[in-house]
TORKOL-4160 file (C-alpha; in steps of 0.2 Angstrom, whole numbers, padded with zeros to 4 digits, m for minus):
414
<pt num="1" X="m0634" Y="0298" Z="m0006"/>
<pt num="2" X="m0617" Y="0289" Z="m0008"/>
<pt num="3" X="m0607" Y="0284" Z="0008"/>
<pt num="4" X="m0589" Y="0278" Z="0009"/>
<pt num="5" X="m0582" Y="0267" Z="0022"/>
<pt num="6" X="m0563" Y="0266" Z="0024"/>
<pt num="7" X="m0551" Y="0260" Z="0037"/>
<pt num="8" X="m0542" Y="0274" Z="0045"/>
<pt num="9" X="m0528" Y="0276" Z="0059"/>
<pt num="10" X="m0533" Y="0275" Z="0077"/>
<pt num="11" X="m0541" Y="0291" Z="0083"/>
<pt num="12" X="m0539" Y="0299" Z="0101"/>
<pt num="13" X="m0553" Y="0292" Z="0112"/>
<pt num="14" X="m0554" Y="0309" Z="0121"/>
<pt num="15" X="m0557" Y="0318" Z="0105"/>
<pt num="16" X="m0570" Y="0306" Z="0098"/>
<pt num="17" X="m0579" Y="0306" Z="0115"/>
<pt num="18" X="m0578" Y="0325" Z="0115"/>
<pt num="19" X="m0585" Y="0329" Z="0097"/>
<pt num="20" X="m0599" Y="0315" Z="0099"/>
<pt num="21" X="m0604" Y="0321" Z="0116"/>
<pt num="22" X="m0605" Y="0340" Z="0113"/>
<pt num="23" X="m0611" Y="0341" Z="0095"/>
<pt num="24" X="m0615" Y="0324" Z="0088"/>
<pt num="25" X="m0620" Y="0307" Z="0093"/>
<pt num="26" X="m0610" Y="0296" Z="0106"/>
<pt num="27" X="m0612" Y="0278" Z="0111"/>
<pt num="28" X="m0597" Y="0271" Z="0120"/>
<pt num="29" X="m0595" Y="0254" Z="0128"/>
<pt num="30" X="m0580" Y="0245" Z="0135"/>
<pt num="31" X="m0578" Y="0237" Z="0118"/>
<pt num="32" X="m0582" Y="0250" Z="0105"/>
<pt num="33" X="m0584" Y="0269" Z="0104"/>
<pt num="34" X="m0596" Y="0274" Z="0090"/>
<pt num="35" X="m0597" Y="0292" Z="0086"/>
<pt num="36" X="m0608" Y="0302" Z="0073"/>
<pt num="37" X="m0604" Y="0320" Z="0069"/>
<pt num="38" X="m0607" Y="0333" Z="0056"/>
<pt num="39" X="m0625" Y="0337" Z="0050"/>
<pt num="40" X="m0639" Y="0325" Z="0051"/>
<pt num="41" X="m0642" Y="0320" Z="0032"/>
<pt num="42" X="m0656" Y="0309" Z="0034"/>
<pt num="43" X="m0669" Y="0303" Z="0047"/>
<pt num="44" X="m0679" Y="0287" Z="0051"/>
<pt num="45" X="m0696" Y="0295" Z="0056"/>
<pt num="46" X="m0706" Y="0286" Z="0069"/>
<pt num="47" X="m0723" Y="0296" Z="0067"/>
<pt num="48" X="m0731" Y="0285" Z="0080"/>
<pt num="49" X="m0717" Y="0279" Z="0090"/>
<pt num="50" X="m0715" Y="0261" Z="0092"/>
<pt num="51" X="m0733" Y="0257" Z="0091"/>
<pt num="52" X="m0732" Y="0256" Z="0072"/>
<pt num="53" X="m0718" Y="0246" Z="0062"/>
<pt num="54" X="m0706" Y="0257" Z="0053"/>
<pt num="55" X="m0695" Y="0250" Z="0038"/>
<pt num="56" X="m0678" Y="0257" Z="0046"/>
<pt num="57" X="m0667" Y="0246" Z="0036"/>
<pt num="58" X="m0676" Y="0251" Z="0020"/>
<pt num="59" X="m0673" Y="0269" Z="0023"/>
<pt num="60" X="m0655" Y="0266" Z="0027"/>
<pt num="61" X="m0653" Y="0255" Z="0011"/>
<pt num="62" X="m0658" Y="0269" Z="0000"/>
<pt num="63" X="m0640" Y="0275" Z="0002"/>
<pt num="64" X="m0625" Y="0267" Z="m0007"/>
<pt num="65" X="m0611" Y="0261" Z="0003"/>
<pt num="66" X="m0594" Y="0259" Z="m0005"/>
<pt num="67" X="m0576" Y="0255" Z="0001"/>
<pt num="68" X="m0569" Y="0244" Z="0014"/>
<pt num="69" X="m0579" Y="0230" Z="0023"/>
<pt num="70" X="m0582" Y="0233" Z="0041"/>
<pt num="71" X="m0591" Y="0226" Z="0057"/>
<pt num="72" X="m0609" Y="0229" Z="0061"/>
<pt num="73" X="m0613" Y="0247" Z="0065"/>
<pt num="74" X="m0598" Y="0254" Z="0055"/>
<pt num="75" X="m0609" Y="0258" Z="0039"/>
<pt num="76" X="m0624" Y="0269" Z="0037"/>
<pt num="77" X="m0631" Y="0271" Z="0054"/>
<pt num="78" X="m0645" Y="0279" Z="0062"/>
<pt num="79" X="m0644" Y="0285" Z="0080"/>
<pt num="80" X="m0657" Y="0291" Z="0092"/>
<pt num="81" X="m0666" Y="0292" Z="0108"/>
<pt num="82" X="m0685" Y="0287" Z="0109"/>
<pt num="83" X="m0697" Y="0293" Z="0122"/>
<pt num="84" X="m0704" Y="0282" Z="0136"/>
<pt num="85" X="m0721" Y="0283" Z="0129"/>
<pt num="86" X="m0723" Y="0270" Z="0115"/>
<pt num="87" X="m0734" Y="0280" Z="0104"/>
<pt num="88" X="m0725" Y="0297" Z="0105"/>
<pt num="89" X="m0717" Y="0302" Z="0088"/>
<pt num="90" X="m0698" Y="0303" Z="0087"/>
<pt num="91" X="m0685" Y="0300" Z="0074"/>
<pt num="92" X="m0667" Y="0293" Z="0072"/>
<pt num="93" X="m0653" Y="0303" Z="0064"/>
<pt num="94" X="m0641" Y="0298" Z="0050"/>
<pt num="95" X="m0625" Y="0308" Z="0053"/>
<pt num="96" X="m0614" Y="0314" Z="0039"/>
<pt num="97" X="m0599" Y="0305" Z="0047"/>
<pt num="98" X="m0598" Y="0290" Z="0059"/>
<pt num="99" X="m0582" Y="0283" Z="0067"/>
<pt num="100" X="m0582" Y="0266" Z="0074"/>
<pt num="101" X="m0567" Y="0262" Z="0085"/>
<pt num="102" X="m0564" Y="0245" Z="0094"/>
<pt num="103" X="m0555" Y="0243" Z="0110"/>
<pt num="104" X="m0540" Y="0236" Z="0101"/>
<pt num="105" X="m0539" Y="0252" Z="0090"/>
<pt num="106" X="m0546" Y="0246" Z="0074"/>
<pt num="107" X="m0555" Y="0261" Z="0066"/>
<pt num="108" X="m0568" Y="0263" Z="0052"/>
<pt num="109" X="m0574" Y="0280" Z="0045"/>
<pt num="110" X="m0590" Y="0281" Z="0035"/>
<pt num="111" X="m0594" Y="0297" Z="0027"/>
<pt num="112" X="m0605" Y="0305" Z="0015"/>
<pt num="113" X="m0591" Y="0312" Z="0004"/>
<pt num="114" X="m0573" Y="0307" Z="0001"/>
<pt num="115" X="m0565" Y="0323" Z="0008"/>
<pt num="116" X="m0555" Y="0325" Z="0023"/>
<pt num="117" X="m0566" Y="0338" Z="0032"/>
<pt num="118" X="m0570" Y="0325" Z="0045"/>
<pt num="119" X="m0552" Y="0328" Z="0052"/>
<pt num="120" X="m0556" Y="0346" Z="0054"/>
<pt num="121" X="m0571" Y="0342" Z="0065"/>
<pt num="122" X="m0561" Y="0330" Z="0076"/>
<pt num="123" X="m0545" Y="0341" Z="0077"/>
<pt num="124" X="m0556" Y="0356" Z="0081"/>
<pt num="125" X="m0564" Y="0348" Z="0096"/>
<pt num="126" X="m0561" Y="0358" Z="0112"/>
<pt num="127" X="m0555" Y="0348" Z="0127"/>
<pt num="128" X="m0568" Y="0349" Z="0141"/>
<pt num="129" X="m0562" Y="0359" Z="0156"/>
<pt num="130" X="m0578" Y="0364" Z="0164"/>
<pt num="131" X="m0579" Y="0359" Z="0183"/>
<pt num="132" X="m0595" Y="0353" Z="0192"/>
<pt num="133" X="m0606" Y="0368" Z="0197"/>
<pt num="134" X="m0617" Y="0374" Z="0211"/>
<pt num="135" X="m0636" Y="0374" Z="0210"/>
<pt num="136" X="m0644" Y="0391" Z="0206"/>
<pt num="137" X="m0662" Y="0384" Z="0208"/>
<pt num="138" X="m0670" Y="0366" Z="0210"/>
<pt num="139" X="m0688" Y="0359" Z="0209"/>
<pt num="140" X="m0693" Y="0341" Z="0214"/>
<pt num="141" X="m0707" Y="0332" Z="0206"/>
<pt num="142" X="m0714" Y="0324" Z="0217"/>
<pt num="143" X="m0705" Y="0329" Z="0233"/>
<pt num="144" X="m0696" Y="0315" Z="0243"/>
<pt num="145" X="m0710" Y="0313" Z="0255"/>
<pt num="146" X="m0723" Y="0313" Z="0241"/>
<pt num="147" X="m0714" Y="0300" Z="0232"/>
<pt num="148" X="m0713" Y="0289" Z="0247"/>
<pt num="149" X="m0732" Y="0291" Z="0249"/>
<pt num="150" X="m0734" Y="0286" Z="0230"/>
<pt num="151" X="m0725" Y="0270" Z="0234"/>
<pt num="152" X="m0736" Y="0266" Z="0249"/>
<pt num="153" X="m0751" Y="0269" Z="0238"/>
<pt num="154" X="m0744" Y="0257" Z="0224"/>
<pt num="155" X="m0739" Y="0244" Z="0238"/>
<pt num="156" X="m0757" Y="0243" Z="0243"/>
<pt num="157" X="m0763" Y="0240" Z="0225"/>
<pt num="158" X="m0750" Y="0227" Z="0222"/>
<pt num="159" X="m0755" Y="0218" Z="0237"/>
<pt num="160" X="m0772" Y="0215" Z="0229"/>
<pt num="161" X="m0763" Y="0205" Z="0215"/>
<pt num="162" X="m0770" Y="0216" Z="0201"/>
<pt num="163" X="m0752" Y="0221" Z="0197"/>
<pt num="164" X="m0736" Y="0212" Z="0200"/>
<pt num="165" X="m0723" Y="0226" Z="0198"/>
<pt num="166" X="m0723" Y="0244" Z="0194"/>
<pt num="167" X="m0708" Y="0256" Z="0192"/>
<pt num="168" X="m0711" Y="0273" Z="0200"/>
<pt num="169" X="m0700" Y="0288" Z="0196"/>
<pt num="170" X="m0697" Y="0305" Z="0202"/>
<pt num="171" X="m0688" Y="0320" Z="0194"/>
<pt num="172" X="m0677" Y="0335" Z="0198"/>
<pt num="173" X="m0676" Y="0350" Z="0188"/>
<pt num="174" X="m0663" Y="0364" Z="0191"/>
<pt num="175" X="m0651" Y="0377" Z="0184"/>
<pt num="176" X="m0633" Y="0381" Z="0187"/>
<pt num="177" X="m0623" Y="0397" Z="0183"/>
<pt num="178" X="m0616" Y="0392" Z="0166"/>
<pt num="179" X="m0622" Y="0382" Z="0151"/>
<pt num="180" X="m0617" Y="0364" Z="0155"/>
<pt num="181" X="m0604" Y="0356" Z="0144"/>
<pt num="182" X="m0610" Y="0339" Z="0138"/>
<pt num="183" X="m0592" Y="0334" Z="0134"/>
<pt num="184" X="m0587" Y="0337" Z="0152"/>
<pt num="185" X="m0601" Y="0327" Z="0159"/>
<pt num="186" X="m0597" Y="0312" Z="0147"/>
<pt num="187" X="m0579" Y="0313" Z="0151"/>
<pt num="188" X="m0582" Y="0312" Z="0170"/>
<pt num="189" X="m0595" Y="0298" Z="0168"/>
<pt num="190" X="m0583" Y="0288" Z="0158"/>
<pt num="191" X="m0570" Y="0289" Z="0171"/>
<pt num="192" X="m0582" Y="0286" Z="0186"/>
<pt num="193" X="m0593" Y="0272" Z="0178"/>
<pt num="194" X="m0581" Y="0261" Z="0166"/>
<pt num="195" X="m0594" Y="0247" Z="0166"/>
<pt num="196" X="m0608" Y="0257" Z="0159"/>
<pt num="197" X="m0612" Y="0263" Z="0141"/>
<pt num="198" X="m0608" Y="0282" Z="0140"/>
<pt num="199" X="m0621" Y="0291" Z="0129"/>
<pt num="200" X="m0624" Y="0308" Z="0123"/>
<pt num="201" X="m0639" Y="0310" Z="0110"/>
<pt num="202" X="m0648" Y="0325" Z="0104"/>
<pt num="203" X="m0667" Y="0323" Z="0106"/>
<pt num="204" X="m0680" Y="0328" Z="0094"/>
<pt num="205" X="m0686" Y="0341" Z="0106"/>
<pt num="206" X="m0669" Y="0351" Z="0105"/>
<pt num="207" X="m0662" Y="0344" Z="0121"/>
<pt num="208" X="m0646" Y="0334" Z="0123"/>
<pt num="209" X="m0647" Y="0318" Z="0134"/>
<pt num="210" X="m0631" Y="0313" Z="0142"/>
<pt num="211" X="m0628" Y="0299" Z="0154"/>
<pt num="212" X="m0620" Y="0282" Z="0158"/>
<pt num="213" X="m0633" Y="0267" Z="0157"/>
<pt num="214" X="m0629" Y="0250" Z="0163"/>
<pt num="215" X="m0644" Y="0241" Z="0155"/>
<pt num="216" X="m0644" Y="0233" Z="0138"/>
<pt num="217" X="m0661" Y="0230" Z="0131"/>
<pt num="218" X="m0655" Y="0222" Z="0115"/>
<pt num="219" X="m0639" Y="0219" Z="0105"/>
<pt num="220" X="m0644" Y="0212" Z="0088"/>
<pt num="221" X="m0631" Y="0204" Z="0077"/>
<pt num="222" X="m0637" Y="0194" Z="0063"/>
<pt num="223" X="m0647" Y="0180" Z="0069"/>
<pt num="224" X="m0643" Y="0182" Z="0087"/>
<pt num="225" X="m0649" Y="0193" Z="0100"/>
<pt num="226" X="m0642" Y="0197" Z="0118"/>
<pt num="227" X="m0651" Y="0206" Z="0132"/>
<pt num="228" X="m0646" Y="0210" Z="0150"/>
<pt num="229" X="m0660" Y="0216" Z="0161"/>
<pt num="230" X="m0656" Y="0223" Z="0178"/>
<pt num="231" X="m0667" Y="0224" Z="0193"/>
<pt num="232" X="m0664" Y="0223" Z="0211"/>
<pt num="233" X="m0653" Y="0237" Z="0218"/>
<pt num="234" X="m0643" Y="0241" Z="0234"/>
<pt num="235" X="m0633" Y="0257" Z="0237"/>
<pt num="236" X="m0614" Y="0254" Z="0241"/>
<pt num="237" X="m0608" Y="0265" Z="0255"/>
<pt num="238" X="m0591" Y="0274" Z="0251"/>
<pt num="239" X="m0575" Y="0268" Z="0260"/>
<pt num="240" X="m0584" Y="0251" Z="0265"/>
<pt num="241" X="m0580" Y="0234" Z="0258"/>
<pt num="242" X="m0595" Y="0229" Z="0247"/>
<pt num="243" X="m0594" Y="0210" Z="0250"/>
<pt num="244" X="m0608" Y="0209" Z="0263"/>
<pt num="245" X="m0619" Y="0221" Z="0254"/>
<pt num="246" X="m0617" Y="0210" Z="0238"/>
<pt num="247" X="m0621" Y="0194" Z="0248"/>
<pt num="248" X="m0636" Y="0202" Z="0255"/>
<pt num="249" X="m0643" Y="0208" Z="0238"/>
<pt num="250" X="m0640" Y="0190" Z="0230"/>
<pt num="251" X="m0651" Y="0183" Z="0245"/>
<pt num="252" X="m0664" Y="0196" Z="0246"/>
<pt num="253" X="m0681" Y="0189" Z="0242"/>
<pt num="254" X="m0689" Y="0206" Z="0238"/>
<pt num="255" X="m0675" Y="0210" Z="0226"/>
<pt num="256" X="m0674" Y="0193" Z="0218"/>
<pt num="257" X="m0693" Y="0194" Z="0215"/>
<pt num="258" X="m0691" Y="0211" Z="0207"/>
<pt num="259" X="m0677" Y="0204" Z="0196"/>
<pt num="260" X="m0686" Y="0189" Z="0190"/>
<pt num="261" X="m0701" Y="0198" Z="0183"/>
<pt num="262" X="m0692" Y="0206" Z="0169"/>
<pt num="263" X="m0681" Y="0191" Z="0165"/>
<pt num="264" X="m0697" Y="0180" Z="0163"/>
<pt num="265" X="m0705" Y="0194" Z="0153"/>
<pt num="266" X="m0691" Y="0196" Z="0141"/>
<pt num="267" X="m0689" Y="0177" Z="0139"/>
<pt num="268" X="m0707" Y="0175" Z="0135"/>
<pt num="269" X="m0707" Y="0189" Z="0122"/>
<pt num="270" X="m0692" Y="0183" Z="0113"/>
<pt num="271" X="m0699" Y="0165" Z="0112"/>
<pt num="272" X="m0713" Y="0172" Z="0101"/>
<pt num="273" X="m0700" Y="0177" Z="0087"/>
<pt num="274" X="m0684" Y="0167" Z="0090"/>
<pt num="275" X="m0681" Y="0148" Z="0089"/>
<pt num="276" X="m0670" Y="0146" Z="0104"/>
<pt num="277" X="m0670" Y="0157" Z="0119"/>
<pt num="278" X="m0659" Y="0154" Z="0135"/>
<pt num="279" X="m0656" Y="0164" Z="0151"/>
<pt num="280" X="m0643" Y="0161" Z="0164"/>
<pt num="281" X="m0648" Y="0150" Z="0178"/>
<pt num="282" X="m0648" Y="0164" Z="0191"/>
<pt num="283" X="m0643" Y="0182" Z="0192"/>
<pt num="284" X="m0626" Y="0189" Z="0195"/>
<pt num="285" X="m0620" Y="0205" Z="0203"/>
<pt num="286" X="m0617" Y="0221" Z="0192"/>
<pt num="287" X="m0607" Y="0232" Z="0204"/>
<pt num="288" X="m0605" Y="0250" Z="0199"/>
<pt num="289" X="m0596" Y="0264" Z="0208"/>
<pt num="290" X="m0610" Y="0268" Z="0221"/>
<pt num="291" X="m0624" Y="0255" Z="0216"/>
<pt num="292" X="m0625" Y="0236" Z="0213"/>
<pt num="293" X="m0639" Y="0227" Z="0203"/>
<pt num="294" X="m0644" Y="0210" Z="0199"/>
<pt num="295" X="m0641" Y="0206" Z="0181"/>
<pt num="296" X="m0646" Y="0191" Z="0170"/>
<pt num="297" X="m0639" Y="0187" Z="0152"/>
<pt num="298" X="m0652" Y="0182" Z="0140"/>
<pt num="299" X="m0647" Y="0175" Z="0122"/>
<pt num="300" X="m0659" Y="0171" Z="0108"/>
<pt num="301" X="m0656" Y="0165" Z="0090"/>
<pt num="302" X="m0665" Y="0161" Z="0074"/>
<pt num="303" X="m0660" Y="0146" Z="0063"/>
<pt num="304" X="m0660" Y="0158" Z="0048"/>
<pt num="305" X="m0654" Y="0176" Z="0048"/>
<pt num="306" X="m0668" Y="0181" Z="0036"/>
<pt num="307" X="m0681" Y="0176" Z="0050"/>
<pt num="308" X="m0672" Y="0187" Z="0063"/>
<pt num="309" X="m0682" Y="0203" Z="0067"/>
<pt num="310" X="m0671" Y="0219" Z="0065"/>
<pt num="311" X="m0666" Y="0229" Z="0081"/>
<pt num="312" X="m0681" Y="0241" Z="0080"/>
<pt num="313" X="m0693" Y="0226" Z="0079"/>
<pt num="314" X="m0685" Y="0219" Z="0094"/>
<pt num="315" X="m0688" Y="0236" Z="0103"/>
<pt num="316" X="m0707" Y="0235" Z="0097"/>
<pt num="317" X="m0708" Y="0218" Z="0106"/>
<pt num="318" X="m0699" Y="0223" Z="0122"/>
<pt num="319" X="m0701" Y="0241" Z="0127"/>
<pt num="320" X="m0706" Y="0246" Z="0140"/>
<pt num="321" X="m0698" Y="0231" Z="0149"/>
<pt num="322" X="m0705" Y="0229" Z="0167"/>
<pt num="323" X="m0687" Y="0236" Z="0173"/>
<pt num="324" X="m0694" Y="0253" Z="0169"/>
<pt num="325" X="m0713" Y="0250" Z="0167"/>
<pt num="326" X="m0721" Y="0235" Z="0176"/>
<pt num="327" X="m0732" Y="0219" Z="0174"/>
<pt num="328" X="m0744" Y="0218" Z="0167"/>
<pt num="329" X="m0738" Y="0232" Z="0155"/>
<pt num="330" X="m0754" Y="0242" Z="0152"/>
<pt num="331" X="m0760" Y="0241" Z="0170"/>
<pt num="332" X="m0743" Y="0246" Z="0177"/>
<pt num="333" X="m0742" Y="0261" Z="0164"/>
<pt num="334" X="m0759" Y="0267" Z="0169"/>
<pt num="335" X="m0754" Y="0267" Z="0187"/>
<pt num="336" X="m0737" Y="0276" Z="0183"/>
<pt num="337" X="m0748" Y="0290" Z="0174"/>
<pt num="338" X="m0759" Y="0291" Z="0189"/>
<pt num="339" X="m0746" Y="0293" Z="0202"/>
<pt num="340" X="m0732" Y="0302" Z="0194"/>
<pt num="341" X="m0742" Y="0315" Z="0185"/>
<pt num="342" X="m0727" Y="0321" Z="0175"/>
<pt num="343" X="m0722" Y="0316" Z="0157"/>
<pt num="344" X="m0706" Y="0306" Z="0158"/>
<pt num="345" X="m0701" Y="0312" Z="0141"/>
<pt num="346" X="m0685" Y="0302" Z="0135"/>
<pt num="347" X="m0682" Y="0295" Z="0153"/>
<pt num="348" X="m0682" Y="0276" Z="0152"/>
<pt num="349" X="m0685" Y="0276" Z="0134"/>
<pt num="350" X="m0673" Y="0266" Z="0122"/>
<pt num="351" X="m0657" Y="0274" Z="0115"/>
<pt num="352" X="m0644" Y="0267" Z="0103"/>
<pt num="353" X="m0642" Y="0264" Z="0084"/>
<pt num="354" X="m0647" Y="0253" Z="0070"/>
<pt num="355" X="m0639" Y="0250" Z="0053"/>
<pt num="356" X="m0644" Y="0245" Z="0036"/>
<pt num="357" X="m0643" Y="0227" Z="0039"/>
<pt num="358" X="m0655" Y="0228" Z="0054"/>
<pt num="359" X="m0641" Y="0226" Z="0067"/>
<pt num="360" X="m0641" Y="0237" Z="0082"/>
<pt num="361" X="m0639" Y="0240" Z="0100"/>
<pt num="362" X="m0651" Y="0248" Z="0112"/>
<pt num="363" X="m0650" Y="0253" Z="0130"/>
<pt num="364" X="m0662" Y="0260" Z="0142"/>
<pt num="365" X="m0660" Y="0278" Z="0143"/>
<pt num="366" X="m0658" Y="0281" Z="0162"/>
<pt num="367" X="m0644" Y="0287" Z="0174"/>
<pt num="368" X="m0643" Y="0303" Z="0163"/>
<pt num="369" X="m0646" Y="0321" Z="0163"/>
<pt num="370" X="m0656" Y="0331" Z="0150"/>
<pt num="371" X="m0647" Y="0347" Z="0146"/>
<pt num="372" X="m0653" Y="0363" Z="0138"/>
<pt num="373" X="m0640" Y="0377" Z="0141"/>
<pt num="374" X="m0639" Y="0380" Z="0160"/>
<pt num="375" X="m0654" Y="0370" Z="0164"/>
<pt num="376" X="m0655" Y="0351" Z="0168"/>
<pt num="377" X="m0668" Y="0338" Z="0172"/>
<pt num="378" X="m0664" Y="0321" Z="0179"/>
<pt num="379" X="m0675" Y="0306" Z="0184"/>
<pt num="380" X="m0673" Y="0290" Z="0194"/>
<pt num="381" X="m0685" Y="0276" Z="0198"/>
<pt num="382" X="m0687" Y="0261" Z="0208"/>
<pt num="383" X="m0695" Y="0244" Z="0205"/>
<pt num="384" X="m0710" Y="0242" Z="0217"/>
<pt num="385" X="m0717" Y="0225" Z="0222"/>
<pt num="386" X="m0729" Y="0220" Z="0236"/>
<pt num="387" X="m0714" Y="0218" Z="0248"/>
<pt num="388" X="m0707" Y="0236" Z="0245"/>
<pt num="389" X="m0704" Y="0248" Z="0259"/>
<pt num="390" X="m0708" Y="0266" Z="0254"/>
<pt num="391" X="m0693" Y="0274" Z="0264"/>
<pt num="392" X="m0681" Y="0262" Z="0257"/>
<pt num="393" X="m0687" Y="0265" Z="0239"/>
<pt num="394" X="m0686" Y="0284" Z="0241"/>
<pt num="395" X="m0668" Y="0282" Z="0247"/>
<pt num="396" X="m0664" Y="0270" Z="0232"/>
<pt num="397" X="m0670" Y="0284" Z="0220"/>
<pt num="398" X="m0659" Y="0297" Z="0230"/>
<pt num="399" X="m0644" Y="0285" Z="0228"/>
<pt num="400" X="m0647" Y="0283" Z="0209"/>
<pt num="401" X="m0649" Y="0302" Z="0207"/>
<pt num="402" X="m0633" Y="0305" Z="0216"/>
<pt num="403" X="m0623" Y="0293" Z="0206"/>
<pt num="404" X="m0625" Y="0303" Z="0190"/>
<pt num="405" X="m0629" Y="0320" Z="0195"/>
<pt num="406" X="m0612" Y="0322" Z="0204"/>
<pt num="407" X="m0606" Y="0323" Z="0186"/>
<pt num="408" X="m0615" Y="0340" Z="0185"/>
<pt num="409" X="m0617" Y="0347" Z="0202"/>
<pt num="410" X="m0606" Y="0350" Z="0217"/>
<pt num="411" X="m0622" Y="0350" Z="0228"/>
<pt num="412" X="m0631" Y="0335" Z="0234"/>
<pt num="413" X="m0649" Y="0332" Z="0228"/>
<pt num="414" X="m0661" Y="0325" Z="0241"/>
């Protein structure tokens, strides 16, 4: 197939966000909005998930790309969300059209044909008007009390030093009166969480995953890679100055321990394939609307671009990080399966894009809602270490659920 890339006038952000969130593929950061729309014209198939290497760039390079030059991610791009389970099959989709627009308004369109049919798709996007809805039904797995009990069991195991850290999650499933408009959810999250990456991705099981994630697993640009793990969390009460809470978080032994685990893990993993790996000397605060986290920037580079792994290869190396799994990886995963007893699906899996040059950006797929008509499912987890308090961890998951479910629901979820 033959694609053409061309510079086009700046497009209305609201229309781009709407068409990507409702019917296409949306990844929006503070710097770039990247939207796929139209039909999926090709796929990168991962029959065994991230357990087996897949030549994604080879698949994408089968397509010719003509026209104007553009930045990474503005050519032939595959979007997708991958399951938390590394070996679970999935796929990435190549959309018929892809618009890449930077914060200063520079815009590129890559399309499968040279027609202007893309304009009809953008101009025809209905503005989201749906308000948040009341719950019709709700189920919790596990219940809040059962979750606290699971944390207590995990702490006893961690105190034996067999496992250093494990992330335990819980889910909520529910229904509302009307089919949920993903564009309305994305629009609310964009306004409420401007520091997060807004996403809306159709999944391979015919659902749509919409949310606002703060955590970058990997941004691969040529021979360089950046990662920004987050771990260590505090809820920020409304209408209260946050400075004292943020100071406490920076000095919390438990949260610093929880944070240092994924930082050290990622640095060690990247050192196996990159020539130079550097991390900030200490964490900084990432303050969102209702939560604050500890975050550390990690940067890696290869002397030669030809030696740099592509974005999917980096995912194979890093996923799942201990920010969503644990350390050691296999032992923590076995404990997760034993205590959670529910398949996470796409929660805490990677989501993002890769292009024909191997460049790409991948985030952890959390702080989001899985939508199917009037049904929804959401997850939240907490990093458990030997110093964890079961009640505090339960309340942390409650705060995390509230931070993004308020974009769907009028009601609070316990």
